[in-house]
All heavy atoms as TSV, in Angstrom:
chain	resi	resn	atom	element	x	y	z
A	1	MET	N	N	54.980	28.221	10.290
A	1	MET	CA	C	54.191	29.356	9.888
A	1	MET	C	C	54.842	30.068	8.704
A	1	MET	O	O	54.148	30.523	7.810
A	1	MET	CB	C	54.009	30.315	11.055
A	1	MET	CG	C	53.116	31.447	10.724
A	1	MET	SD	S	52.680	32.301	12.237
A	1	MET	CE	C	51.682	33.558	11.575
A	2	GLY	N	N	56.170	30.146	8.725
A	2	GLY	CA	C	56.875	30.781	7.619
A	2	GLY	C	C	56.660	30.041	6.312
A	2	GLY	O	O	56.460	30.662	5.262
A	3	ALA	N	N	56.711	28.711	6.371
A	3	ALA	CA	C	56.485	27.922	5.159
A	3	ALA	C	C	55.068	28.123	4.639
A	3	ALA	O	O	54.837	28.193	3.426
A	3	ALA	CB	C	56.740	26.449	5.441
A	4	PHE	N	N	54.114	28.240	5.548
A	4	PHE	CA	C	52.734	28.487	5.144
A	4	PHE	C	C	52.605	29.826	4.429
A	4	PHE	O	O	51.945	29.936	3.395
A	4	PHE	CB	C	51.810	28.436	6.357
A	4	PHE	CG	C	50.401	28.872	6.050
A	4	PHE	CD1	C	49.562	28.040	5.334
A	4	PHE	CD2	C	49.943	30.099	6.471
A	4	PHE	CE1	C	48.268	28.440	5.042
A	4	PHE	CE2	C	48.660	30.508	6.184
A	4	PHE	CZ	C	47.819	29.680	5.458
A	5	LEU	N	N	53.241	30.862	4.971
A	5	LEU	CA	C	53.160	32.182	4.350
A	5	LEU	C	C	53.843	32.213	2.987
A	5	LEU	O	O	53.345	32.839	2.056
A	5	LEU	CB	C	53.768	33.235	5.282
A	5	LEU	CG	C	52.961	33.537	6.535
A	5	LEU	CD1	C	53.721	34.493	7.430
A	5	LEU	CD2	C	51.605	34.089	6.182
A	6	ILE	N	N	54.980	31.540	2.871
A	6	ILE	CA	C	55.656	31.476	1.577
A	6	ILE	C	C	54.790	30.754	0.562
A	6	ILE	O	O	54.647	31.190	-0.590
A	6	ILE	CB	C	57.041	30.799	1.720
A	6	ILE	CG1	C	57.985	31.715	2.481
A	6	ILE	CG2	C	57.623	30.445	0.358
A	6	ILE	CD1	C	59.287	31.069	2.859
A	7	ASP	N	N	54.176	29.657	0.974
A	7	ASP	CA	C	53.295	28.919	0.072
A	7	ASP	C	C	52.087	29.762	-0.315
A	7	ASP	O	O	51.665	29.770	-1.474
A	7	ASP	CB	C	52.852	27.614	0.718
A	7	ASP	CG	C	52.067	26.741	-0.232
A	7	ASP	OD1	O	52.587	26.472	-1.338
A	7	ASP	OD2	O	50.941	26.350	0.117
A	8	LEU	N	N	51.533	30.477	0.633
A	8	LEU	CA	C	50.388	31.331	0.352
A	8	LEU	C	C	50.741	32.400	-0.673
A	8	LEU	O	O	50.000	32.637	-1.629
A	8	LEU	CB	C	49.890	31.983	1.640
A	8	LEU	CG	C	48.701	32.926	1.510
A	8	LEU	CD1	C	47.454	32.139	1.149
A	8	LEU	CD2	C	48.494	33.674	2.808
A	9	LEU	N	N	51.886	33.036	-0.491
A	9	LEU	CA	C	52.321	34.054	-1.446
A	9	LEU	C	C	52.607	33.445	-2.815
A	9	LEU	O	O	52.229	34.000	-3.843
A	9	LEU	CB	C	53.561	34.783	-0.930
A	9	LEU	CG	C	53.339	35.748	0.214
A	9	LEU	CD1	C	54.674	36.202	0.771
A	9	LEU	CD2	C	52.526	36.932	-0.247
A	10	GLY	N	N	53.291	32.313	-2.814
A	10	GLY	CA	C	53.671	31.691	-4.074
A	10	GLY	C	C	52.498	31.148	-4.857
A	10	GLY	O	O	52.423	31.302	-6.077
A	11	GLN	N	N	51.560	30.538	-4.183
A	11	GLN	CA	C	50.446	29.895	-4.864
A	11	GLN	C	C	49.288	30.836	-5.151
A	11	GLN	O	O	48.610	30.687	-6.156
A	11	GLN	CB	C	49.934	28.707	-4.041
A	11	GLN	CG	C	50.939	27.621	-3.857
A	11	GLN	CD	C	51.354	26.996	-5.170
A	11	GLN	OE1	O	50.538	26.810	-6.062
A	11	GLN	NE2	N	52.628	26.694	-5.290
A	12	GLY	N	N	49.058	31.762	-4.289
A	12	GLY	CA	C	47.860	32.574	-4.429
A	12	GLY	C	C	48.098	33.998	-4.854
A	12	GLY	O	O	47.805	34.393	-5.981
A	13	LEU	N	N	48.645	34.765	-3.969
A	13	LEU	CA	C	48.713	36.200	-4.190
A	13	LEU	C	C	49.603	36.593	-5.369
A	13	LEU	O	O	49.226	37.437	-6.175
A	13	LEU	CB	C	49.202	36.888	-2.910
A	13	LEU	CG	C	48.313	36.701	-1.684
A	13	LEU	CD1	C	48.966	37.333	-0.475
A	13	LEU	CD2	C	46.941	37.291	-1.923
A	14	LEU	N	N	50.777	35.990	-5.484
A	14	LEU	CA	C	51.685	36.377	-6.547
A	14	LEU	C	C	51.230	35.862	-7.911
A	14	LEU	O	O	51.569	36.429	-8.933
A	14	LEU	CB	C	53.104	35.882	-6.242
A	14	LEU	CG	C	53.768	36.562	-5.048
A	14	LEU	CD1	C	55.142	35.964	-4.807
A	14	LEU	CD2	C	53.873	38.047	-5.244
A	15	ARG	N	N	50.461	34.813	-7.940
A	15	ARG	CA	C	49.960	34.291	-9.206
A	15	ARG	C	C	48.972	35.267	-9.840
A	15	ARG	O	O	48.868	35.366	-11.053
A	15	ARG	CB	C	49.305	32.930	-9.000
A	15	ARG	CG	C	48.949	32.241	-10.295
A	15	ARG	CD	C	48.469	30.856	-10.049
A	15	ARG	NE	N	49.600	30.048	-9.607
A	15	ARG	CZ	C	49.476	28.812	-9.175
A	15	ARG	NH1	N	48.310	28.242	-9.103
A	15	ARG	NH2	N	50.538	28.135	-8.795
A	16	TRP	N	N	48.232	35.995	-9.028
A	16	TRP	CA	C	47.256	36.948	-9.547
A	16	TRP	C	C	47.922	38.102	-10.275
A	16	TRP	O	O	47.310	38.732	-11.116
A	16	TRP	CB	C	46.413	37.514	-8.433
A	16	TRP	CG	C	45.448	36.535	-7.845
A	16	TRP	CD1	C	45.126	35.310	-8.323
A	16	TRP	CD2	C	44.683	36.713	-6.673
A	16	TRP	NE1	N	44.217	34.708	-7.513
A	16	TRP	CE2	C	43.929	35.548	-6.486
A	16	TRP	CE3	C	44.576	37.746	-5.756
A	16	TRP	CZ2	C	43.058	35.393	-5.424
A	16	TRP	CZ3	C	43.712	37.586	-4.696
A	16	TRP	CH2	C	42.963	36.427	-4.537
A	17	LEU	N	N	49.173	38.374	-9.952
A	17	LEU	CA	C	49.863	39.493	-10.584
A	17	LEU	C	C	50.219	39.217	-12.033
A	17	LEU	O	O	50.521	40.132	-12.783
A	17	LEU	CB	C	51.132	39.845	-9.799
A	17	LEU	CG	C	50.918	40.343	-8.374
A	17	LEU	CD1	C	52.254	40.559	-7.688
A	17	LEU	CD2	C	50.105	41.615	-8.371
A	18	GLY	N	N	50.190	37.969	-12.456
A	18	GLY	CA	C	50.494	37.624	-13.840
A	18	GLY	C	C	51.967	37.764	-14.195
A	18	GLY	O	O	52.294	38.090	-15.330
A	19	ILE	N	N	52.855	37.533	-13.240
A	19	ILE	CA	C	54.282	37.622	-13.525
A	19	ILE	C	C	54.835	36.228	-13.781
A	19	ILE	O	O	54.233	35.229	-13.407
A	19	ILE	CB	C	55.055	38.321	-12.375
A	19	ILE	CG1	C	54.867	37.568	-11.067
A	19	ILE	CG2	C	54.616	39.752	-12.228
A	19	ILE	CD1	C	55.673	38.134	-9.908
A	20	SER	N	N	55.984	36.179	-14.412
A	20	SER	CA	C	56.575	34.883	-14.741
A	20	SER	C	C	57.056	34.169	-13.481
A	20	SER	O	O	57.214	34.783	-12.415
A	20	SER	CB	C	57.754	35.067	-15.702
A	20	SER	OG	O	58.841	35.681	-15.040
A	21	GLU	N	N	57.289	32.876	-13.632
A	21	GLU	CA	C	57.726	32.071	-12.487
A	21	GLU	C	C	59.081	32.535	-11.966
A	21	GLU	O	O	59.327	32.530	-10.759
A	21	GLU	CB	C	57.793	30.600	-12.886
A	21	GLU	CG	C	58.091	29.684	-11.729
A	21	GLU	CD	C	58.044	28.216	-12.123
A	21	GLU	OE1	O	57.437	27.890	-13.148
A	21	GLU	OE2	O	58.630	27.414	-11.374
A	22	PHE	N	N	59.964	32.956	-12.859
A	22	PHE	CA	C	61.281	33.446	-12.450
A	22	PHE	C	C	61.139	34.650	-11.519
A	22	PHE	O	O	61.757	34.704	-10.451
A	22	PHE	CB	C	62.115	33.829	-13.669
A	22	PHE	CG	C	63.393	34.540	-13.307
A	22	PHE	CD1	C	64.489	33.834	-12.853
A	22	PHE	CD2	C	63.486	35.918	-13.402
A	22	PHE	CE1	C	65.661	34.482	-12.501
A	22	PHE	CE2	C	64.650	36.583	-13.055
A	22	PHE	CZ	C	65.738	35.860	-12.613
A	23	TRP	N	N	60.352	35.638	-11.934
A	23	TRP	CA	C	60.205	36.847	-11.130
A	23	TRP	C	C	59.418	36.579	-9.853
A	23	TRP	O	O	59.641	37.223	-8.834
A	23	TRP	CB	C	59.563	37.968	-11.939
A	23	TRP	CG	C	60.501	38.483	-12.964
A	23	TRP	CD1	C	60.415	38.345	-14.308
A	23	TRP	CD2	C	61.719	39.191	-12.712
A	23	TRP	NE1	N	61.495	38.921	-14.912
A	23	TRP	CE2	C	62.314	39.450	-13.962
A	23	TRP	CE3	C	62.362	39.633	-11.564
A	23	TRP	CZ2	C	63.514	40.135	-14.083
A	23	TRP	CZ3	C	63.570	40.304	-11.691
A	23	TRP	CH2	C	64.133	40.552	-12.932
A	24	ARG	N	N	58.506	35.609	-9.897
A	24	ARG	CA	C	57.781	35.230	-8.680
A	24	ARG	C	C	58.751	34.642	-7.664
A	24	ARG	O	O	58.728	35.001	-6.491
A	24	ARG	CB	C	56.682	34.229	-9.016
A	24	ARG	CG	C	55.858	33.856	-7.811
A	24	ARG	CD	C	54.744	32.929	-8.152
A	24	ARG	NE	N	55.265	31.805	-8.932
A	24	ARG	CZ	C	54.508	30.928	-9.556
A	24	ARG	NH1	N	53.224	31.042	-9.534
A	24	ARG	NH2	N	55.059	29.936	-10.216
A	25	ASP	N	N	59.656	33.753	-8.125
A	25	ASP	CA	C	60.659	33.182	-7.222
A	25	ASP	C	C	61.625	34.243	-6.723
A	25	ASP	O	O	62.029	34.228	-5.556
A	25	ASP	CB	C	61.424	32.063	-7.921
A	25	ASP	CG	C	60.580	30.829	-8.163
A	25	ASP	OD1	O	59.518	30.709	-7.521
A	25	ASP	OD2	O	60.986	29.999	-9.004
A	26	ALA	N	N	61.991	35.178	-7.604
A	26	ALA	CA	C	62.887	36.263	-7.201
A	26	ALA	C	C	62.224	37.138	-6.137
A	26	ALA	O	O	62.864	37.536	-5.158
A	26	ALA	CB	C	63.278	37.100	-8.412
A	27	LEU	N	N	60.952	37.420	-6.309
A	27	LEU	CA	C	60.231	38.229	-5.336
A	27	LEU	C	C	60.084	37.506	-4.002
A	27	LEU	O	O	60.259	38.105	-2.934
A	27	LEU	CB	C	58.858	38.617	-5.885
A	27	LEU	CG	C	58.018	39.557	-5.049
A	27	LEU	CD1	C	58.762	40.849	-4.753
A	27	LEU	CD2	C	56.717	39.862	-5.760
A	28	LEU	N	N	59.823	36.212	-4.048
A	28	LEU	CA	C	59.750	35.434	-2.803
A	28	LEU	C	C	61.102	35.422	-2.086
A	28	LEU	O	O	61.166	35.541	-0.867
A	28	LEU	CB	C	59.295	34.007	-3.091
A	28	LEU	CG	C	57.805	33.820	-3.328
A	28	LEU	CD1	C	57.515	32.396	-3.784
A	28	LEU	CD2	C	57.017	34.147	-2.088
A	29	GLY	N	N	62.178	35.270	-2.843
A	29	GLY	CA	C	63.512	35.313	-2.247
A	29	GLY	C	C	63.805	36.653	-1.609
A	29	GLY	O	O	64.372	36.726	-0.505
A	30	LEU	N	N	63.392	37.724	-2.287
A	30	LEU	CA	C	63.590	39.062	-1.731
A	30	LEU	C	C	62.784	39.244	-0.450
A	30	LEU	O	O	63.277	39.820	0.529
A	30	LEU	CB	C	63.179	40.119	-2.763
A	30	LEU	CG	C	63.314	41.564	-2.323
A	30	LEU	CD1	C	64.770	41.914	-2.049
A	30	LEU	CD2	C	62.731	42.480	-3.379
A	31	LEU	N	N	61.564	38.735	-0.429
A	31	LEU	CA	C	60.751	38.825	0.783
A	31	LEU	C	C	61.385	38.059	1.938
A	31	LEU	O	O	61.357	38.520	3.085
A	31	LEU	CB	C	59.340	38.311	0.517
A	31	LEU	CG	C	58.461	39.199	-0.357
A	31	LEU	CD1	C	57.167	38.478	-0.699
A	31	LEU	CD2	C	58.188	40.518	0.319
A	32	ILE	N	N	61.966	36.906	1.645
A	32	ILE	CA	C	62.641	36.130	2.694
A	32	ILE	C	C	63.851	36.894	3.224
A	32	ILE	O	O	64.069	36.975	4.439
A	32	ILE	CB	C	63.044	34.742	2.169
A	32	ILE	CG1	C	61.791	33.900	1.903
A	32	ILE	CG2	C	63.968	34.022	3.151
A	32	ILE	CD1	C	62.063	32.626	1.141
A	33	LEU	N	N	64.652	37.470	2.322
A	33	LEU	CA	C	65.811	38.246	2.749
A	33	LEU	C	C	65.398	39.451	3.587
A	33	LEU	O	O	66.039	39.770	4.599
A	33	LEU	CB	C	66.625	38.699	1.539
A	33	LEU	CG	C	67.404	37.610	0.817
A	33	LEU	CD1	C	68.048	38.171	-0.437
A	33	LEU	CD2	C	68.446	37.002	1.727
A	34	LEU	N	N	64.330	40.122	3.189
A	34	LEU	CA	C	63.847	41.261	3.969
A	34	LEU	C	C	63.361	40.828	5.348
A	34	LEU	O	O	63.588	41.530	6.342
A	34	LEU	CB	C	62.732	41.975	3.216
A	34	LEU	CG	C	63.159	42.795	2.009
A	34	LEU	CD1	C	61.930	43.306	1.264
A	34	LEU	CD2	C	64.045	43.935	2.432
A	35	ALA	N	N	62.715	39.680	5.423
A	35	ALA	CA	C	62.243	39.178	6.722
A	35	ALA	C	C	63.417	38.854	7.639
A	35	ALA	O	O	63.396	39.183	8.830
A	35	ALA	CB	C	61.370	37.950	6.516
A	36	VAL	N	N	64.448	38.220	7.100
A	36	VAL	CA	C	65.620	37.871	7.906
A	36	VAL	C	C	66.351	39.131	8.359
A	36	VAL	O	O	66.754	39.249	9.526
A	36	VAL	CB	C	66.558	36.931	7.114
A	36	VAL	CG1	C	67.888	36.759	7.809
A	36	VAL	CG2	C	65.886	35.594	6.890
A	37	ALA	N	N	66.512	40.098	7.450
A	37	ALA	CA	C	67.208	41.333	7.800
A	37	ALA	C	C	66.434	42.122	8.850
A	37	ALA	O	O	67.021	42.634	9.812
A	37	ALA	CB	C	67.424	42.182	6.556
A	38	SER	N	N	65.115	42.217	8.682
A	38	SER	CA	C	64.327	42.962	9.669
A	38	SER	C	C	64.335	42.254	11.020
A	38	SER	O	O	64.358	42.909	12.062
A	38	SER	CB	C	62.901	43.176	9.177
A	38	SER	OG	O	62.235	41.953	9.029
A	39	ASP	N	N	64.338	40.931	11.010
A	39	ASP	CA	C	64.423	40.185	12.267
A	39	ASP	C	C	65.734	40.477	12.979
A	39	ASP	O	O	65.757	40.682	14.194
A	39	ASP	CB	C	64.279	38.691	11.986
A	39	ASP	CG	C	64.303	37.867	13.254
A	39	ASP	OD1	O	63.480	38.137	14.147
A	39	ASP	OD2	O	65.151	36.955	13.347
A	40	ALA	N	N	66.821	40.513	12.234
A	40	ALA	CA	C	68.127	40.797	12.842
A	40	ALA	C	C	68.165	42.210	13.415
A	40	ALA	O	O	68.694	42.427	14.519
A	40	ALA	CB	C	69.234	40.617	11.809
A	41	VAL	N	N	67.596	43.165	12.709
A	41	VAL	CA	C	67.587	44.551	13.196
A	41	VAL	C	C	66.732	44.668	14.458
A	41	VAL	O	O	67.133	45.286	15.445
A	41	VAL	CB	C	67.073	45.506	12.098
A	41	VAL	CG1	C	66.782	46.887	12.646
A	41	VAL	CG2	C	68.078	45.577	10.959
A	42	ILE	N	N	65.561	44.057	14.441
A	42	ILE	CA	C	64.657	44.142	15.593
A	42	ILE	C	C	65.270	43.453	16.808
A	42	ILE	O	O	65.233	43.986	17.918
A	42	ILE	CB	C	63.283	43.553	15.245
A	42	ILE	CG1	C	62.574	44.469	14.246
A	42	ILE	CG2	C	62.435	43.361	16.497
A	42	ILE	CD1	C	61.335	43.868	13.643
A	43	LEU	N	N	65.866	42.271	16.612
A	43	LEU	CA	C	66.484	41.576	17.741
A	43	LEU	C	C	67.676	42.346	18.291
A	43	LEU	O	O	67.894	42.378	19.500
A	43	LEU	CB	C	66.899	40.166	17.338
A	43	LEU	CG	C	65.757	39.163	17.208
A	43	LEU	CD1	C	66.297	37.811	16.758
A	43	LEU	CD2	C	65.010	39.018	18.507
A	44	GLY	N	N	68.464	42.962	17.415
A	44	GLY	CA	C	69.574	43.789	17.878
A	44	GLY	C	C	69.096	44.969	18.701
A	44	GLY	O	O	69.681	45.306	19.734
A	45	TRP	N	N	68.022	45.586	18.259
A	45	TRP	CA	C	67.455	46.715	18.988
A	45	TRP	C	C	66.942	46.256	20.354
A	45	TRP	O	O	67.164	46.921	21.363
A	45	TRP	CB	C	66.332	47.335	18.157
A	45	TRP	CG	C	65.686	48.503	18.832
A	45	TRP	CD1	C	66.180	49.763	18.930
A	45	TRP	CD2	C	64.434	48.499	19.525
A	45	TRP	NE1	N	65.303	50.549	19.637
A	45	TRP	CE2	C	64.218	49.795	20.013
A	45	TRP	CE3	C	63.485	47.527	19.758
A	45	TRP	CZ2	C	63.089	50.136	20.732
A	45	TRP	CZ3	C	62.355	47.868	20.485
A	45	TRP	CH2	C	62.168	49.160	20.956
A	46	LEU	N	N	66.267	45.119	20.390
A	46	LEU	CA	C	65.753	44.614	21.663
A	46	LEU	C	C	66.886	44.219	22.607
A	46	LEU	O	O	66.793	44.439	23.822
A	46	LEU	CB	C	64.831	43.421	21.435
A	46	LEU	CG	C	63.467	43.749	20.837
A	46	LEU	CD1	C	62.714	42.468	20.502
A	46	LEU	CD2	C	62.665	44.625	21.773
A	47	ARG	N	N	67.960	43.648	22.080
A	47	ARG	CA	C	69.106	43.297	22.945
A	47	ARG	C	C	69.724	44.534	23.563
A	47	ARG	O	O	70.082	44.539	24.740
A	47	ARG	CB	C	70.154	42.534	22.138
A	47	ARG	CG	C	69.798	41.102	21.897
A	47	ARG	CD	C	70.961	40.353	21.265
A	47	ARG	NE	N	70.508	39.038	20.883
A	47	ARG	CZ	C	70.428	38.604	19.630
A	47	ARG	NH1	N	70.814	39.371	18.643
A	47	ARG	NH2	N	70.000	37.399	19.369
A	48	ARG	N	N	69.883	45.594	22.750
A	48	ARG	CA	C	70.445	46.834	23.292
A	48	ARG	C	C	69.512	47.438	24.335
A	48	ARG	O	O	69.954	47.962	25.346
A	48	ARG	CB	C	70.698	47.836	22.167
A	48	ARG	CG	C	71.937	47.555	21.382
A	48	ARG	CD	C	72.320	48.719	20.493
A	48	ARG	NE	N	71.269	49.096	19.566
A	48	ARG	CZ	C	71.058	48.534	18.373
A	48	ARG	NH1	N	71.844	47.565	17.971
A	48	ARG	NH2	N	70.092	48.953	17.588
A	49	LEU	N	N	68.218	47.346	24.088
A	49	LEU	CA	C	67.251	47.890	25.030
A	49	LEU	C	C	67.309	47.136	26.356
A	49	LEU	O	O	67.359	47.739	27.421
A	49	LEU	CB	C	65.838	47.813	24.445
A	49	LEU	CG	C	64.703	48.293	25.346
A	49	LEU	CD1	C	64.797	49.805	25.513
A	49	LEU	CD2	C	63.369	47.899	24.763
A	50	TRP	N	N	67.323	45.822	26.300
A	50	TRP	CA	C	67.342	45.023	27.523
A	50	TRP	C	C	68.692	45.077	28.227
A	50	TRP	O	O	68.765	44.835	29.425
A	50	TRP	CB	C	66.975	43.574	27.231
A	50	TRP	CG	C	65.504	43.423	27.059
A	50	TRP	CD1	C	64.831	43.317	25.889
A	50	TRP	CD2	C	64.518	43.392	28.093
A	50	TRP	NE1	N	63.493	43.225	26.126
A	50	TRP	CE2	C	63.263	43.262	27.476
A	50	TRP	CE3	C	64.580	43.460	29.470
A	50	TRP	CZ2	C	62.085	43.200	28.190
A	50	TRP	CZ3	C	63.400	43.402	30.189
A	50	TRP	CH2	C	62.168	43.272	29.552
A	51	ALA	N	N	69.749	45.392	27.493
A	51	ALA	CA	C	71.079	45.446	28.105
A	51	ALA	C	C	71.372	46.810	28.716
A	51	ALA	O	O	72.385	46.968	29.386
A	51	ALA	CB	C	72.144	45.110	27.061
A	52	SER	N	N	70.503	47.779	28.502
A	52	SER	CA	C	70.788	49.119	29.008
A	52	SER	C	C	70.724	49.123	30.543
A	52	SER	O	O	69.847	48.530	31.143
A	52	SER	CB	C	69.799	50.137	28.435
A	52	SER	OG	O	68.519	49.925	28.964
A	53	PRO	N	N	71.656	49.805	31.178
A	53	PRO	CA	C	71.700	49.830	32.646
A	53	PRO	C	C	70.449	50.456	33.260
A	53	PRO	O	O	70.000	50.027	34.313
A	53	PRO	CB	C	72.930	50.674	32.964
A	53	PRO	CG	C	73.718	50.729	31.720
A	53	PRO	CD	C	72.781	50.495	30.583
A	54	ALA	N	N	69.876	51.454	32.609
A	54	ALA	CA	C	68.688	52.108	33.174
A	54	ALA	C	C	67.528	51.133	33.236
A	54	ALA	O	O	66.779	51.110	34.222
A	54	ALA	CB	C	68.319	53.322	32.326
A	55	LEU	N	N	67.368	50.323	32.216
A	55	LEU	CA	C	66.267	49.362	32.208
A	55	LEU	C	C	66.495	48.280	33.253
A	55	LEU	O	O	65.574	47.883	33.944
A	55	LEU	CB	C	66.105	48.731	30.823
A	55	LEU	CG	C	64.948	47.777	30.686
A	55	LEU	CD1	C	63.623	48.494	30.903
A	55	LEU	CD2	C	64.951	47.111	29.337
A	56	ARG	N	N	67.743	47.806	33.366
A	56	ARG	CA	C	68.013	46.787	34.382
A	56	ARG	C	C	67.745	47.321	35.774
A	56	ARG	O	O	67.216	46.632	36.630
A	56	ARG	CB	C	69.458	46.298	34.268
A	56	ARG	CG	C	69.620	45.242	33.190
A	56	ARG	CD	C	70.969	44.630	33.230
A	56	ARG	NE	N	71.827	45.480	32.397
A	56	ARG	CZ	C	73.098	45.696	32.602
A	56	ARG	NH1	N	73.712	45.147	33.590
A	56	ARG	NH2	N	73.788	46.486	31.798
A	57	ALA	N	N	68.081	48.572	36.031
A	57	ALA	CA	C	67.825	49.174	37.343
A	57	ALA	C	C	66.326	49.304	37.578
A	57	ALA	O	O	65.836	49.058	38.680
A	57	ALA	CB	C	68.490	50.536	37.430
A	58	GLU	N	N	65.591	49.674	36.535
A	58	GLU	CA	C	64.142	49.823	36.666
A	58	GLU	C	C	63.467	48.488	36.935
A	58	GLU	O	O	62.594	48.380	37.792
A	58	GLU	CB	C	63.574	50.435	35.374
A	58	GLU	CG	C	62.097	50.719	35.439
A	58	GLU	CD	C	61.602	51.360	34.158
A	58	GLU	OE1	O	62.266	52.285	33.669
A	58	GLU	OE2	O	60.563	50.906	33.662
A	59	VAL	N	N	63.901	47.438	36.249
A	59	VAL	CA	C	63.330	46.111	36.469
A	59	VAL	C	C	63.710	45.610	37.854
A	59	VAL	O	O	62.907	44.987	38.538
A	59	VAL	CB	C	63.808	45.131	35.364
A	59	VAL	CG1	C	63.425	43.706	35.701
A	59	VAL	CG2	C	63.243	45.537	34.022
A	60	GLY	N	N	64.920	45.890	38.310
A	60	GLY	CA	C	65.349	45.473	39.640
A	60	GLY	C	C	64.565	46.143	40.748
A	60	GLY	O	O	64.317	45.554	41.794
A	61	ASN	N	N	64.125	47.399	40.529
A	61	ASN	CA	C	63.346	48.105	41.542
A	61	ASN	C	C	61.923	47.589	41.634
A	61	ASN	O	O	61.278	47.755	42.660
A	61	ASN	CB	C	63.321	49.596	41.232
A	61	ASN	CG	C	64.671	50.240	41.444
A	61	ASN	OD1	O	65.477	49.735	42.210
A	61	ASN	ND2	N	64.928	51.324	40.759
A	62	GLU	N	N	61.419	46.984	40.569
A	62	GLU	CA	C	60.040	46.484	40.593
A	62	GLU	C	C	59.908	45.203	41.393
A	62	GLU	O	O	58.838	44.868	41.847
A	62	GLU	CB	C	59.538	46.255	39.152
A	62	GLU	CG	C	59.350	47.531	38.378
A	62	GLU	CD	C	58.931	47.259	36.942
A	62	GLU	OE1	O	58.828	46.068	36.565
A	62	GLU	OE2	O	58.714	48.228	36.227
A	63	ARG	N	N	60.968	44.465	41.542
A	63	ARG	CA	C	60.888	43.161	42.229
A	63	ARG	C	C	60.829	43.318	43.679
A	63	ARG	O	O	60.974	43.830	44.531
A	63	ARG	CB	C	62.077	42.292	41.841
A	63	ARG	CG	C	61.975	41.889	40.413
A	63	ARG	CD	C	63.105	40.972	40.081
A	63	ARG	NE	N	63.055	40.672	38.645
A	63	ARG	CZ	C	63.948	40.013	38.013
A	63	ARG	NH1	N	64.981	39.523	38.638
A	63	ARG	NH2	N	63.853	39.793	36.739
């Protein structure tokens, strides 16, 4: 799915902007870096949330 989205941005949407190939590749690289960074932040937040003792106690009481 990621490859599809990169191809979609590279072939379609970014071409309409009329920017050079260099800046199009730079923008795609920046989008990839932002996606990886946001994924790391979101996963870190979810790990802390699931590791919290209050949540574990709440899930244990539901069973």
